[in-house]
Structure formats: structure tokens, C-alpha cells
PDB file with SEQRES, HELIX, SHEET and CRYST1 records, atoms N, CA, C and O in Angstrom:
SEQRES   1 A   78  MET ASN ARG ALA ASN GLY THR ASN VAL PRO SER GLY PRO          
SEQRES   2 A   78  ALA GLN VAL VAL VAL LEU GLU PRO TYR VAL TYR THR ALA          
SEQRES   3 A   78  LEU TYR ASN LEU ILE GLY GLU ARG ILE VAL ILE ASP THR          
SEQRES   4 A   78  SER ARG GLY PRO VAL ASN GLY VAL VAL LYS ASP ALA LYS          
SEQRES   5 A   78  PRO ASP HIS VAL VAL VAL GLN GLU HIS ASP SER THR PHE          
SEQRES   6 A   78  TYR VAL ARG LEU SER GLU VAL VAL TRP PHE MET PRO VAL          
HELIX    1 AA1 PRO A   21  TYR A   28  1                                   8    
HELIX    2 AA2 LEU A   69  GLU A   71  5                                   3    
SHEET    1 AA1 5 SER A  63  ARG A  68  0                                        
SHEET    2 AA1 5 HIS A  55  GLU A  60 -1                                        
SHEET    3 AA1 5 GLY A  42  ALA A  51 -1                                        
SHEET    4 AA1 5 ARG A  34  THR A  39 -1                                        
SHEET    5 AA1 5 VAL A  72  PRO A  77 -1                                        
CRYST1    1.000    1.000    1.000  90.00  90.00  90.00 P 1           1          
ATOM      1  N   MET A   1       0.836  -1.180   0.000  1.00  0.00           N  
ATOM      2  CA  MET A   1       0.000   0.000   0.000  1.00  0.00           C  
ATOM      3  C   MET A   1       0.877   1.237   0.000  1.00  0.00           C  
ATOM      4  O   MET A   1       1.870   1.317   0.723  1.00  0.00           O  
ATOM      5  N   ASN A   2       0.497   2.187  -0.812  1.00  0.00           N  
ATOM      6  CA  ASN A   2       1.205   3.455  -0.867  1.00  0.00           C  
ATOM      7  C   ASN A   2       0.662   4.320   0.262  1.00  0.00           C  
ATOM      8  O   ASN A   2      -0.455   4.829   0.171  1.00  0.00           O  
ATOM      9  N   ARG A   3       1.435   4.489   1.315  1.00  0.00           N  
ATOM     10  CA  ARG A   3       0.940   5.211   2.501  1.00  0.00           C  
ATOM     11  C   ARG A   3       0.770   6.703   2.246  1.00  0.00           C  
ATOM     12  O   ARG A   3       0.035   7.378   2.967  1.00  0.00           O  
ATOM     13  N   ALA A   4       1.440   7.213   1.233  1.00  0.00           N  
ATOM     14  CA  ALA A   4       1.343   8.646   0.953  1.00  0.00           C  
ATOM     15  C   ALA A   4      -0.068   9.049   0.548  1.00  0.00           C  
ATOM     16  O   ALA A   4      -0.558  10.096   0.970  1.00  0.00           O  
ATOM     17  N   ASN A   5      -0.736   8.212  -0.282  1.00  0.00           N  
ATOM     18  CA  ASN A   5      -2.078   8.600  -0.725  1.00  0.00           C  
ATOM     19  C   ASN A   5      -3.139   7.549  -0.387  1.00  0.00           C  
ATOM     20  O   ASN A   5      -4.293   7.700  -0.790  1.00  0.00           O  
ATOM     21  N   GLY A   6      -2.773   6.477   0.352  1.00  0.00           N  
ATOM     22  CA  GLY A   6      -3.746   5.493   0.813  1.00  0.00           C  
ATOM     23  C   GLY A   6      -4.244   4.518  -0.249  1.00  0.00           C  
ATOM     24  O   GLY A   6      -5.266   3.863  -0.046  1.00  0.00           O  
ATOM     25  N   THR A   7      -3.544   4.409  -1.376  1.00  0.00           N  
ATOM     26  CA  THR A   7      -3.984   3.492  -2.428  1.00  0.00           C  
ATOM     27  C   THR A   7      -3.202   2.182  -2.345  1.00  0.00           C  
ATOM     28  O   THR A   7      -2.195   2.091  -1.644  1.00  0.00           O  
ATOM     29  N   ASN A   8      -3.680   1.171  -3.072  1.00  0.00           N  
ATOM     30  CA  ASN A   8      -2.997  -0.117  -3.139  1.00  0.00           C  
ATOM     31  C   ASN A   8      -2.106  -0.228  -4.362  1.00  0.00           C  
ATOM     32  O   ASN A   8      -1.723  -1.336  -4.737  1.00  0.00           O  
ATOM     33  N   VAL A   9      -1.770   0.868  -4.984  1.00  0.00           N  
ATOM     34  CA  VAL A   9      -0.922   0.877  -6.169  1.00  0.00           C  
ATOM     35  C   VAL A   9       0.538   0.868  -5.731  1.00  0.00           C  
ATOM     36  O   VAL A   9       0.943   1.700  -4.919  1.00  0.00           O  
ATOM     37  N   PRO A  10       1.337  -0.065  -6.260  1.00  0.00           N  
ATOM     38  CA  PRO A  10       2.761  -0.076  -5.895  1.00  0.00           C  
ATOM     39  C   PRO A  10       3.434   1.234  -6.263  1.00  0.00           C  
ATOM     40  O   PRO A  10       3.118   1.833  -7.291  1.00  0.00           O  
ATOM     41  N   SER A  11       4.357   1.678  -5.429  1.00  0.00           N  
ATOM     42  CA  SER A  11       5.005   2.959  -5.687  1.00  0.00           C  
ATOM     43  C   SER A  11       6.206   2.844  -6.622  1.00  0.00           C  
ATOM     44  O   SER A  11       6.719   3.861  -7.089  1.00  0.00           O  
ATOM     45  N   GLY A  12       6.666   1.615  -6.906  1.00  0.00           N  
ATOM     46  CA  GLY A  12       7.817   1.422  -7.787  1.00  0.00           C  
ATOM     47  C   GLY A  12       7.583   0.265  -8.728  1.00  0.00           C  
ATOM     48  O   GLY A  12       6.499  -0.318  -8.747  1.00  0.00           O  
ATOM     49  N   PRO A  13       8.595  -0.073  -9.512  1.00  0.00           N  
ATOM     50  CA  PRO A  13       8.434  -1.192 -10.453  1.00  0.00           C  
ATOM     51  C   PRO A  13       8.268  -2.513  -9.705  1.00  0.00           C  
ATOM     52  O   PRO A  13       8.884  -2.739  -8.663  1.00  0.00           O  
ATOM     53  N   ALA A  14       7.430  -3.371 -10.256  1.00  0.00           N  
ATOM     54  CA  ALA A  14       7.192  -4.681  -9.650  1.00  0.00           C  
ATOM     55  C   ALA A  14       8.276  -5.655 -10.106  1.00  0.00           C  
ATOM     56  O   ALA A  14       8.698  -5.630 -11.262  1.00  0.00           O  
ATOM     57  N   GLN A  15       8.715  -6.499  -9.202  1.00  0.00           N  
ATOM     58  CA  GLN A  15       9.698  -7.520  -9.534  1.00  0.00           C  
ATOM     59  C   GLN A  15       8.957  -8.779  -9.969  1.00  0.00           C  
ATOM     60  O   GLN A  15       8.027  -9.221  -9.293  1.00  0.00           O  
ATOM     61  N   VAL A  16       9.370  -9.361 -11.104  1.00  0.00           N  
ATOM     62  CA  VAL A  16       8.770 -10.587 -11.608  1.00  0.00           C  
ATOM     63  C   VAL A  16       9.747 -11.729 -11.387  1.00  0.00           C  
ATOM     64  O   VAL A  16      10.915 -11.647 -11.768  1.00  0.00           O  
ATOM     65  N   VAL A  17       9.254 -12.795 -10.766  1.00  0.00           N  
ATOM     66  CA  VAL A  17      10.084 -13.962 -10.498  1.00  0.00           C  
ATOM     67  C   VAL A  17       9.501 -15.136 -11.266  1.00  0.00           C  
ATOM     68  O   VAL A  17       8.316 -15.439 -11.131  1.00  0.00           O  
ATOM     69  N   VAL A  18      10.320 -15.798 -12.068  1.00  0.00           N  
ATOM     70  CA  VAL A  18       9.872 -16.963 -12.810  1.00  0.00           C  
ATOM     71  C   VAL A  18       9.932 -18.160 -11.865  1.00  0.00           C  
ATOM     72  O   VAL A  18      11.013 -18.562 -11.434  1.00  0.00           O  
ATOM     73  N   LEU A  19       8.758 -18.734 -11.540  1.00  0.00           N  
ATOM     74  CA  LEU A  19       8.703 -19.826 -10.586  1.00  0.00           C  
ATOM     75  C   LEU A  19       9.067 -21.169 -11.206  1.00  0.00           C  
ATOM     76  O   LEU A  19       9.538 -22.066 -10.507  1.00  0.00           O  
ATOM     77  N   GLU A  20       8.855 -21.315 -12.502  1.00  0.00           N  
ATOM     78  CA  GLU A  20       9.140 -22.566 -13.197  1.00  0.00           C  
ATOM     79  C   GLU A  20      10.049 -22.276 -14.405  1.00  0.00           C  
ATOM     80  O   GLU A  20       9.598 -22.404 -15.543  1.00  0.00           O  
ATOM     81  N   PRO A  21      11.307 -21.891 -14.186  1.00  0.00           N  
ATOM     82  CA  PRO A  21      12.145 -21.475 -15.311  1.00  0.00           C  
ATOM     83  C   PRO A  21      12.392 -22.574 -16.341  1.00  0.00           C  
ATOM     84  O   PRO A  21      12.463 -22.278 -17.534  1.00  0.00           O  
ATOM     85  N   TYR A  22      12.525 -23.832 -15.918  1.00  0.00           N  
ATOM     86  CA  TYR A  22      12.777 -24.915 -16.870  1.00  0.00           C  
ATOM     87  C   TYR A  22      11.525 -25.240 -17.674  1.00  0.00           C  
ATOM     88  O   TYR A  22      11.613 -25.540 -18.865  1.00  0.00           O  
ATOM     89  N   VAL A  23      10.369 -25.184 -17.036  1.00  0.00           N  
ATOM     90  CA  VAL A  23       9.102 -25.417 -17.742  1.00  0.00           C  
ATOM     91  C   VAL A  23       8.884 -24.297 -18.758  1.00  0.00           C  
ATOM     92  O   VAL A  23       8.525 -24.560 -19.905  1.00  0.00           O  
ATOM     93  N   TYR A  24       9.099 -23.057 -18.343  1.00  0.00           N  
ATOM     94  CA  TYR A  24       8.954 -21.914 -19.248  1.00  0.00           C  
ATOM     95  C   TYR A  24       9.883 -22.058 -20.459  1.00  0.00           C  
ATOM     96  O   TYR A  24       9.445 -21.879 -21.596  1.00  0.00           O  
ATOM     97  N   THR A  25      11.153 -22.377 -20.224  1.00  0.00           N  
ATOM     98  CA  THR A  25      12.120 -22.502 -21.311  1.00  0.00           C  
ATOM     99  C   THR A  25      11.741 -23.632 -22.260  1.00  0.00           C  
ATOM    100  O   THR A  25      11.818 -23.475 -23.478  1.00  0.00           O  
ATOM    101  N   ALA A  26      11.332 -24.769 -21.705  1.00  0.00           N  
ATOM    102  CA  ALA A  26      10.943 -25.902 -22.548  1.00  0.00           C  
ATOM    103  C   ALA A  26       9.726 -25.558 -23.398  1.00  0.00           C  
ATOM    104  O   ALA A  26       9.700 -25.888 -24.584  1.00  0.00           O  
ATOM    105  N   LEU A  27       8.715 -24.902 -22.822  1.00  0.00           N  
ATOM    106  CA  LEU A  27       7.523 -24.525 -23.583  1.00  0.00           C  
ATOM    107  C   LEU A  27       7.862 -23.453 -24.613  1.00  0.00           C  
ATOM    108  O   LEU A  27       7.330 -23.479 -25.723  1.00  0.00           O  
ATOM    109  N   TYR A  28       8.727 -22.520 -24.270  1.00  0.00           N  
ATOM    110  CA  TYR A  28       9.138 -21.480 -25.212  1.00  0.00           C  
ATOM    111  C   TYR A  28       9.791 -22.108 -26.441  1.00  0.00           C  
ATOM    112  O   TYR A  28       9.578 -21.655 -27.566  1.00  0.00           O  
ATOM    113  N   ASN A  29      10.588 -23.152 -26.219  1.00  0.00           N  
ATOM    114  CA  ASN A  29      11.258 -23.842 -27.321  1.00  0.00           C  
ATOM    115  C   ASN A  29      10.297 -24.684 -28.159  1.00  0.00           C  
ATOM    116  O   ASN A  29      10.671 -25.158 -29.232  1.00  0.00           O  
ATOM    117  N   LEU A  30       9.074 -24.874 -27.687  1.00  0.00           N  
ATOM    118  CA  LEU A  30       8.067 -25.641 -28.428  1.00  0.00           C  
ATOM    119  C   LEU A  30       7.060 -24.747 -29.157  1.00  0.00           C  
ATOM    120  O   LEU A  30       6.059 -25.251 -29.667  1.00  0.00           O  
ATOM    121  N   ILE A  31       7.300 -23.440 -29.218  1.00  0.00           N  
ATOM    122  CA  ILE A  31       6.390 -22.544 -29.939  1.00  0.00           C  
ATOM    123  C   ILE A  31       6.278 -23.016 -31.387  1.00  0.00           C  
ATOM    124  O   ILE A  31       7.280 -23.250 -32.063  1.00  0.00           O  
ATOM    125  N   GLY A  32       5.030 -23.149 -31.842  1.00  0.00           N  
ATOM    126  CA  GLY A  32       4.758 -23.627 -33.193  1.00  0.00           C  
ATOM    127  C   GLY A  32       4.549 -25.127 -33.272  1.00  0.00           C  
ATOM    128  O   GLY A  32       4.124 -25.642 -34.306  1.00  0.00           O  
ATOM    129  N   GLU A  33       4.841 -25.829 -32.195  1.00  0.00           N  
ATOM    130  CA  GLU A  33       4.698 -27.292 -32.158  1.00  0.00           C  
ATOM    131  C   GLU A  33       3.364 -27.680 -31.523  1.00  0.00           C  
ATOM    132  O   GLU A  33       2.806 -26.936 -30.716  1.00  0.00           O  
ATOM    133  N   ARG A  34       2.867 -28.845 -31.898  1.00  0.00           N  
ATOM    134  CA  ARG A  34       1.655 -29.395 -31.320  1.00  0.00           C  
ATOM    135  C   ARG A  34       2.021 -30.139 -30.036  1.00  0.00           C  
ATOM    136  O   ARG A  34       2.950 -30.947 -30.033  1.00  0.00           O  
ATOM    137  N   ILE A  35       1.292 -29.872 -28.937  1.00  0.00           N  
ATOM    138  CA  ILE A  35       1.581 -30.512 -27.663  1.00  0.00           C  
ATOM    139  C   ILE A  35       0.292 -30.924 -26.957  1.00  0.00           C  
ATOM    140  O   ILE A  35      -0.807 -30.523 -27.341  1.00  0.00           O  
ATOM    141  N   VAL A  36       0.457 -31.724 -25.932  1.00  0.00           N  
ATOM    142  CA  VAL A  36      -0.615 -32.003 -24.986  1.00  0.00           C  
ATOM    143  C   VAL A  36      -0.077 -31.604 -23.616  1.00  0.00           C  
ATOM    144  O   VAL A  36       1.049 -31.948 -23.256  1.00  0.00           O  
ATOM    145  N   ILE A  37      -0.893 -30.873 -22.856  1.00  0.00           N  
ATOM    146  CA  ILE A  37      -0.536 -30.432 -21.514  1.00  0.00           C  
ATOM    147  C   ILE A  37      -1.555 -31.036 -20.558  1.00  0.00           C  
ATOM    148  O   ILE A  37      -2.761 -30.884 -20.754  1.00  0.00           O  
ATOM    149  N   ASP A  38      -1.079 -31.711 -19.535  1.00  0.00           N  
ATOM    150  CA  ASP A  38      -1.980 -32.178 -18.493  1.00  0.00           C  
ATOM    151  C   ASP A  38      -1.946 -31.144 -17.376  1.00  0.00           C  
ATOM    152  O   ASP A  38      -0.880 -30.767 -16.889  1.00  0.00           O  
ATOM    153  N   THR A  39      -3.134 -30.693 -16.979  1.00  0.00           N  
ATOM    154  CA  THR A  39      -3.244 -29.695 -15.917  1.00  0.00           C  
ATOM    155  C   THR A  39      -4.035 -30.285 -14.762  1.00  0.00           C  
ATOM    156  O   THR A  39      -4.573 -31.388 -14.862  1.00  0.00           O  
ATOM    157  N   SER A  40      -4.100 -29.555 -13.687  1.00  0.00           N  
ATOM    158  CA  SER A  40      -4.883 -30.002 -12.537  1.00  0.00           C  
ATOM    159  C   SER A  40      -6.369 -30.069 -12.864  1.00  0.00           C  
ATOM    160  O   SER A  40      -7.137 -30.671 -12.114  1.00  0.00           O  
ATOM    161  N   ARG A  41      -6.791 -29.456 -13.982  1.00  0.00           N  
ATOM    162  CA  ARG A  41      -8.199 -29.479 -14.388  1.00  0.00           C  
ATOM    163  C   ARG A  41      -8.451 -30.334 -15.615  1.00  0.00           C  
ATOM    164  O   ARG A  41      -9.577 -30.375 -16.112  1.00  0.00           O  
ATOM    165  N   GLY A  42      -7.430 -31.019 -16.117  1.00  0.00           N  
ATOM    166  CA  GLY A  42      -7.592 -31.885 -17.275  1.00  0.00           C  
ATOM    167  C   GLY A  42      -6.633 -31.511 -18.388  1.00  0.00           C  
ATOM    168  O   GLY A  42      -5.914 -30.517 -18.290  1.00  0.00           O  
ATOM    169  N   PRO A  43      -6.622 -32.324 -19.467  1.00  0.00           N  
ATOM    170  CA  PRO A  43      -5.658 -32.100 -20.549  1.00  0.00           C  
ATOM    171  C   PRO A  43      -6.055 -30.968 -21.491  1.00  0.00           C  
ATOM    172  O   PRO A  43      -7.236 -30.669 -21.663  1.00  0.00           O  
ATOM    173  N   VAL A  44      -5.048 -30.349 -22.094  1.00  0.00           N  
ATOM    174  CA  VAL A  44      -5.226 -29.320 -23.121  1.00  0.00           C  
ATOM    175  C   VAL A  44      -4.342 -29.725 -24.293  1.00  0.00           C  
ATOM    176  O   VAL A  44      -3.146 -29.963 -24.123  1.00  0.00           O  
ATOM    177  N   ASN A  45      -4.933 -29.805 -25.486  1.00  0.00           N  
ATOM    178  CA  ASN A  45      -4.206 -30.162 -26.702  1.00  0.00           C  
ATOM    179  C   ASN A  45      -4.197 -28.979 -27.654  1.00  0.00           C  
ATOM    180  O   ASN A  45      -5.148 -28.198 -27.686  1.00  0.00           O  
ATOM    181  N   GLY A  46      -3.135 -28.842 -28.424  1.00  0.00           N  
ATOM    182  CA  GLY A  46      -3.097 -27.805 -29.437  1.00  0.00           C  
ATOM    183  C   GLY A  46      -1.683 -27.391 -29.779  1.00  0.00           C  
ATOM    184  O   GLY A  46      -0.713 -28.062 -29.425  1.00  0.00           O  
ATOM    185  N   VAL A  47      -1.587 -26.266 -30.478  1.00  0.00           N  
ATOM    186  CA  VAL A  47      -0.308 -25.716 -30.920  1.00  0.00           C  
ATOM    187  C   VAL A  47       0.101 -24.593 -29.974  1.00  0.00           C  
ATOM    188  O   VAL A  47      -0.697 -23.709 -29.663  1.00  0.00           O  
ATOM    189  N   VAL A  48       1.344 -24.634 -29.524  1.00  0.00           N  
ATOM    190  CA  VAL A  48       1.860 -23.577 -28.650  1.00  0.00           C  
ATOM    191  C   VAL A  48       2.018 -22.311 -29.479  1.00  0.00           C  
ATOM    192  O   VAL A  48       2.794 -22.283 -30.435  1.00  0.00           O  
ATOM    193  N   LYS A  49       1.290 -21.274 -29.119  1.00  0.00           N  
ATOM    194  CA  LYS A  49       1.369 -19.993 -29.818  1.00  0.00           C  
ATOM    195  C   LYS A  49       2.340 -19.031 -29.143  1.00  0.00           C  
ATOM    196  O   LYS A  49       2.983 -18.221 -29.811  1.00  0.00           O  
ATOM    197  N   ASP A  50       2.444 -19.120 -27.813  1.00  0.00           N  
ATOM    198  CA  ASP A  50       3.334 -18.217 -27.080  1.00  0.00           C  
ATOM    199  C   ASP A  50       3.604 -18.816 -25.709  1.00  0.00           C  
ATOM    200  O   ASP A  50       2.816 -19.619 -25.210  1.00  0.00           O  
ATOM    201  N   ALA A  51       4.700 -18.431 -25.111  1.00  0.00           N  
ATOM    202  CA  ALA A  51       5.035 -18.842 -23.753  1.00  0.00           C  
ATOM    203  C   ALA A  51       5.575 -17.641 -23.008  1.00  0.00           C  
ATOM    204  O   ALA A  51       6.459 -16.935 -23.494  1.00  0.00           O  
ATOM    205  N   LYS A  52       5.044 -17.420 -21.844  1.00  0.00           N  
ATOM    206  CA  LYS A  52       5.471 -16.328 -20.972  1.00  0.00           C  
ATOM    207  C   LYS A  52       5.922 -16.925 -19.649  1.00  0.00           C  
ATOM    208  O   LYS A  52       5.641 -18.095 -19.391  1.00  0.00           O  
ATOM    209  N   PRO A  53       6.609 -16.170 -18.801  1.00  0.00           N  
ATOM    210  CA  PRO A  53       7.086 -16.721 -17.531  1.00  0.00           C  
ATOM    211  C   PRO A  53       5.986 -17.272 -16.622  1.00  0.00           C  
ATOM    212  O   PRO A  53       6.265 -18.102 -15.756  1.00  0.00           O  
ATOM    213  N   ASP A  54       4.734 -16.823 -16.806  1.00  0.00           N  
ATOM    214  CA  ASP A  54       3.667 -17.302 -15.926  1.00  0.00           C  
ATOM    215  C   ASP A  54       2.577 -18.101 -16.637  1.00  0.00           C  
ATOM    216  O   ASP A  54       1.740 -18.707 -15.968  1.00  0.00           O  
ATOM    217  N   HIS A  55       2.561 -18.123 -17.979  1.00  0.00           N  
ATOM    218  CA  HIS A  55       1.519 -18.864 -18.690  1.00  0.00           C  
ATOM    219  C   HIS A  55       1.976 -19.259 -20.094  1.00  0.00           C  
ATOM    220  O   HIS A  55       2.957 -18.734 -20.621  1.00  0.00           O  
ATOM    221  N   VAL A  56       1.240 -20.192 -20.678  1.00  0.00           N  
ATOM    222  CA  VAL A  56       1.482 -20.616 -22.052  1.00  0.00           C  
ATOM    223  C   VAL A  56       0.173 -20.469 -22.812  1.00  0.00           C  
ATOM    224  O   VAL A  56      -0.904 -20.695 -22.259  1.00  0.00           O  
ATOM    225  N   VAL A  57       0.269 -20.087 -24.088  1.00  0.00           N  
ATOM    226  CA  VAL A  57      -0.911 -19.914 -24.932  1.00  0.00           C  
ATOM    227  C   VAL A  57      -0.948 -21.081 -25.915  1.00  0.00           C  
ATOM    228  O   VAL A  57      -0.007 -21.303 -26.676  1.00  0.00           O  
ATOM    229  N   VAL A  58      -2.066 -21.826 -25.882  1.00  0.00           N  
ATOM    230  CA  VAL A  58      -2.241 -22.992 -26.740  1.00  0.00           C  
ATOM    231  C   VAL A  58      -3.504 -22.776 -27.574  1.00  0.00           C  
ATOM    232  O   VAL A  58      -4.552 -22.408 -27.042  1.00  0.00           O  
ATOM    233  N   GLN A  59      -3.396 -23.010 -28.888  1.00  0.00           N  
ATOM    234  CA  GLN A  59      -4.550 -22.833 -29.769  1.00  0.00           C  
ATOM    235  C   GLN A  59      -4.924 -24.158 -30.410  1.00  0.00           C  
ATOM    236  O   GLN A  59      -4.071 -24.880 -30.926  1.00  0.00           O  
ATOM    237  N   GLU A  60      -6.222 -24.466 -30.369  1.00  0.00           N  
ATOM    238  CA  GLU A  60      -6.775 -25.651 -31.005  1.00  0.00           C  
ATOM    239  C   GLU A  60      -7.990 -25.204 -31.797  1.00  0.00           C  
ATOM    240  O   GLU A  60      -9.002 -24.816 -31.212  1.00  0.00           O  
ATOM    241  N   HIS A  61      -7.905 -25.253 -33.124  1.00  0.00           N  
ATOM    242  CA  HIS A  61      -8.957 -24.774 -34.031  1.00  0.00           C  
ATOM    243  C   HIS A  61      -9.271 -23.312 -33.715  1.00  0.00           C  
ATOM    244  O   HIS A  61      -8.392 -22.459 -33.838  1.00  0.00           O  
ATOM    245  N   ASP A  62     -10.504 -23.007 -33.311  1.00  0.00           N  
ATOM    246  CA  ASP A  62     -10.887 -21.618 -33.021  1.00  0.00           C  
ATOM    247  C   ASP A  62     -10.784 -21.270 -31.539  1.00  0.00           C  
ATOM    248  O   ASP A  62     -11.151 -20.162 -31.146  1.00  0.00           O  
ATOM    249  N   SER A  63     -10.300 -22.176 -30.719  1.00  0.00           N  
ATOM    250  CA  SER A  63     -10.214 -21.948 -29.271  1.00  0.00           C  
ATOM    251  C   SER A  63      -8.778 -21.647 -28.863  1.00  0.00           C  
ATOM    252  O   SER A  63      -7.835 -22.292 -29.321  1.00  0.00           O  
ATOM    253  N   THR A  64      -8.635 -20.659 -27.998  1.00  0.00           N  
ATOM    254  CA  THR A  64      -7.333 -20.294 -27.455  1.00  0.00           C  
ATOM    255  C   THR A  64      -7.368 -20.515 -25.951  1.00  0.00           C  
ATOM    256  O   THR A  64      -8.284 -20.053 -25.271  1.00  0.00           O  
ATOM    257  N   PHE A  65      -6.369 -21.223 -25.431  1.00  0.00           N  
ATOM    258  CA  PHE A  65      -6.287 -21.516 -24.009  1.00  0.00           C  
ATOM    259  C   PHE A  65      -5.065 -20.831 -23.422  1.00  0.00           C  
ATOM    260  O   PHE A  65      -3.977 -20.890 -23.994  1.00  0.00           O  
ATOM    261  N   TYR A  66      -5.244 -20.191 -22.294  1.00  0.00           N  
ATOM    262  CA  TYR A  66      -4.156 -19.570 -21.545  1.00  0.00           C  
ATOM    263  C   TYR A  66      -3.975 -20.406 -20.284  1.00  0.00           C  
ATOM    264  O   TYR A  66      -4.813 -20.365 -19.382  1.00  0.00           O  
ATOM    265  N   VAL A  67      -2.886 -21.162 -20.220  1.00  0.00           N  
ATOM    266  CA  VAL A  67      -2.670 -22.093 -19.120  1.00  0.00           C  
ATOM    267  C   VAL A  67      -1.579 -21.545 -18.213  1.00  0.00           C  
ATOM    268  O   VAL A  67      -0.461 -21.289 -18.660  1.00  0.00           O  
ATOM    269  N   ARG A  68      -1.906 -21.368 -16.946  1.00  0.00           N  
ATOM    270  CA  ARG A  68      -0.910 -20.916 -15.971  1.00  0.00           C  
ATOM    271  C   ARG A  68       0.114 -22.017 -15.756  1.00  0.00           C  
ATOM    272  O   ARG A  68      -0.257 -23.181 -15.608  1.00  0.00           O  
ATOM    273  N   LEU A  69       1.388 -21.674 -15.736  1.00  0.00           N  
ATOM    274  CA  LEU A  69       2.426 -22.685 -15.551  1.00  0.00           C  
ATOM    275  C   LEU A  69       2.300 -23.383 -14.201  1.00  0.00           C  
ATOM    276  O   LEU A  69       2.714 -24.534 -14.058  1.00  0.00           O  
ATOM    277  N   SER A  70       1.736 -22.704 -13.220  1.00  0.00           N  
ATOM    278  CA  SER A  70       1.562 -23.331 -11.908  1.00  0.00           C  
ATOM    279  C   SER A  70       0.525 -24.457 -11.946  1.00  0.00           C  
ATOM    280  O   SER A  70       0.457 -25.263 -11.018  1.00  0.00           O  
ATOM    281  N   GLU A  71      -0.284 -24.519 -13.012  1.00  0.00           N  
ATOM    282  CA  GLU A  71      -1.295 -25.568 -13.158  1.00  0.00           C  
ATOM    283  C   GLU A  71      -0.807 -26.745 -14.002  1.00  0.00           C  
ATOM    284  O   GLU A  71      -1.510 -27.750 -14.109  1.00  0.00           O  
ATOM    285  N   VAL A  72       0.374 -26.642 -14.600  1.00  0.00           N  
ATOM    286  CA  VAL A  72       0.883 -27.700 -15.476  1.00  0.00           C  
ATOM    287  C   VAL A  72       1.426 -28.857 -14.624  1.00  0.00           C  
ATOM    288  O   VAL A  72       2.267 -28.667 -13.746  1.00  0.00           O  
ATOM    289  N   VAL A  73       0.912 -30.063 -14.916  1.00  0.00           N  
ATOM    290  CA  VAL A  73       1.414 -31.274 -14.266  1.00  0.00           C  
ATOM    291  C   VAL A  73       2.523 -31.856 -15.124  1.00  0.00           C  
ATOM    292  O   VAL A  73       3.609 -32.148 -14.623  1.00  0.00           O  
ATOM    293  N   TRP A  74       2.258 -32.029 -16.423  1.00  0.00           N  
ATOM    294  CA  TRP A  74       3.251 -32.476 -17.392  1.00  0.00           C  
ATOM    295  C   TRP A  74       2.821 -32.047 -18.780  1.00  0.00           C  
ATOM    296  O   TRP A  74       1.668 -31.672 -18.988  1.00  0.00           O  
ATOM    297  N   PHE A  75       3.755 -32.100 -19.744  1.00  0.00           N  
ATOM    298  CA  PHE A  75       3.429 -31.810 -21.141  1.00  0.00           C  
ATOM    299  C   PHE A  75       4.379 -32.591 -22.014  1.00  0.00           C  
ATOM    300  O   PHE A  75       5.463 -32.984 -21.581  1.00  0.00           O  
ATOM    301  N   MET A  76       3.958 -32.818 -23.274  1.00  0.00           N  
ATOM    302  CA  MET A  76       4.825 -33.494 -24.228  1.00  0.00           C  
ATOM    303  C   MET A  76       4.413 -33.126 -25.640  1.00  0.00           C  
ATOM    304  O   MET A  76       3.235 -32.878 -25.900  1.00  0.00           O  
ATOM    305  N   PRO A  77       5.372 -33.088 -26.552  1.00  0.00           N  
ATOM    306  CA  PRO A  77       5.043 -32.864 -27.960  1.00  0.00           C  
ATOM    307  C   PRO A  77       4.231 -34.046 -28.481  1.00  0.00           C  
ATOM    308  O   PRO A  77       4.400 -35.180 -28.033  1.00  0.00           O  
ATOM    309  N   VAL A  78       3.356 -33.763 -29.426  1.00  0.00           N  
ATOM    310  CA  VAL A  78       2.538 -34.824 -30.022  1.00  0.00           C  
ATOM    311  C   VAL A  78       3.140 -35.210 -31.356  1.00  0.00           C  
ATOM    312  O   VAL A  78       2.614 -36.089 -32.039  1.00  0.00           O  
TER     313      VAL A  78                                                      
END                                                                             
């Protein structure tokens, strides 16, 4: 909390920490490849469109899925 004006807006730049650096790197290297990801809520199949430090973007036909890396149990190329 910013005590100067009573808001919850951070007063400086936020620090980003990659919690799963090896998972992020592996998914980043699979951009453009077809994969299956098992999550705590079930499997997701499709093509990796993008990978960020906190999520991966998977597209299957007209559906786009944004999967948090903290929810990934395992993944493999198809």
C-alpha cells in the first residue's frame, strides 16, 4: 500500500520472479509445435502460440487456451 495517498498501487516497479524457469524454457522452445498439456483441471491439446514466464498460450482450431504454468502437471510434444 502506498501510505502517501492510501492506495494499493505499488510505488515502484514490480519484480517478476519466474517460478518454473525450466518449464517456461521448454515450452518457449516448443512454440509452433503441437503438444498435450496435463493440468490439474484436465488435458489441453493444441499448438503452442506463445510462452510467458507465468503462462502458455495454446490454440486448437478456433479456441485459445491460456494455461498458468503453476497448473501444469506435465506436457509433451505430439
